C-alpha positions as CSV (number, residue, x, y, z in Angstrom):
1,X,-36.6,218.1,44.4
2,X,-36.6,218.1,40.6
3,X,-37.6,221.2,38.9
4,X,-39.1,221.8,35.4
5,X,-39.8,224.9,33.4
6,X,-42.4,225.4,30.7
7,X,-41.7,228.3,28.3
8,X,-44.9,229.4,26.6
9,X,-44.1,231.4,23.5
10,X,-46.9,233.6,22.1
11,X,-47.1,234.3,18.4
12,X,-46.3,232.3,15.3
13,X,-42.9,230.6,15.2
14,X,-40.8,231.8,12.3
15,X,-40.5,229.4,9.3
16,X,-36.9,228.8,9.9
17,X,-37.4,227.8,13.6
18,X,-35.5,224.5,14.2
19,X,-34.8,222.0,16.9
20,X,-31.4,223.6,17.4
21,X,-33.1,226.9,18.2
22,X,-35.3,225.1,20.7
23,X,-32.3,223.4,22.3
24,X,-30.6,226.8,22.7
25,X,-33.6,228.2,24.5
26,X,-33.7,225.2,26.8
27,X,-30.1,225.7,27.7
28,X,-30.9,229.2,29.0
29,X,-32.6,227.6,32.0
30,X,-29.7,225.8,33.7
31,X,-31.4,225.7,37.1
32,X,-34.1,223.4,35.7
33,X,-33.8,219.7,35.4
34,X,-36.2,219.6,32.4
35,X,-37.5,222.4,30.1
36,X,-40.4,222.2,27.7
37,X,-41.2,224.8,25.1
38,X,-44.6,225.5,23.7
39,X,-44.6,227.2,20.2
40,X,-46.8,226.7,17.2
41,X,-44.2,224.2,16.0
42,X,-43.7,222.0,19.1
43,X,-45.3,218.8,20.1
44,X,-47.1,220.2,23.1
45,X,-50.6,221.5,22.4
46,X,-50.9,223.7,25.5
47,X,-49.5,224.4,29.0
48,X,-51.5,221.5,30.5
49,X,-50.0,219.0,28.1
50,X,-46.4,220.1,28.9
51,X,-47.3,220.3,32.7
52,X,-48.6,216.7,32.6
53,X,-45.4,215.6,30.7
54,X,-43.1,217.2,33.3
55,X,-45.2,215.7,36.2
56,X,-45.0,212.2,34.7
57,X,-41.2,212.6,34.4
58,X,-40.9,213.2,38.1
59,X,-40.7,217.0,38.3
60,X,-42.2,218.4,41.6
61,X,-41.5,222.1,41.1
62,X,-42.9,223.4,37.8
63,X,-42.8,227.0,36.6
64,X,-44.3,228.4,33.5
65,X,-42.5,231.4,31.9
66,X,-44.0,233.6,29.2
67,X,-42.2,234.7,26.1
68,X,-42.9,236.1,22.6
69,X,-41.3,235.9,19.2
70,X,-39.9,239.4,18.4
71,X,-39.8,241.0,14.9
72,X,-36.6,239.1,14.0
73,X,-38.1,235.7,15.0
74,X,-36.1,235.4,18.2
75,X,-37.6,234.5,21.6
76,X,-37.9,237.4,24.1
77,X,-38.8,236.5,27.6
78,X,-41.5,238.8,29.1
79,X,-40.5,238.3,32.7
80,X,-43.9,236.9,33.6
81,X,-43.9,233.5,35.3
82,X,-46.3,231.4,37.2
83,X,-45.5,228.5,39.6
84,X,-47.8,225.6,38.6
85,X,-46.9,223.3,41.4
86,X,-44.3,222.7,44.1
87,X,-43.0,224.7,47.1
């Protein structure tokens, strides 16, 4: 079963947020086959958009994890997560 993770980051992304920063965050989820990140600077508009993208790419277990941008502009995971679909 393929698994996907959506990381929903609350708050405004810092001006210096880059695709390299996004790639680094994605690499922190090694158990997932695909990871999508939602920030104010990404291509996904909301969780539903990222969820649909992961489903269309064959993911059957999808989890959404919450995060925030801290004062220094880094992503801090909140520990809150929600299984959107799968066993």
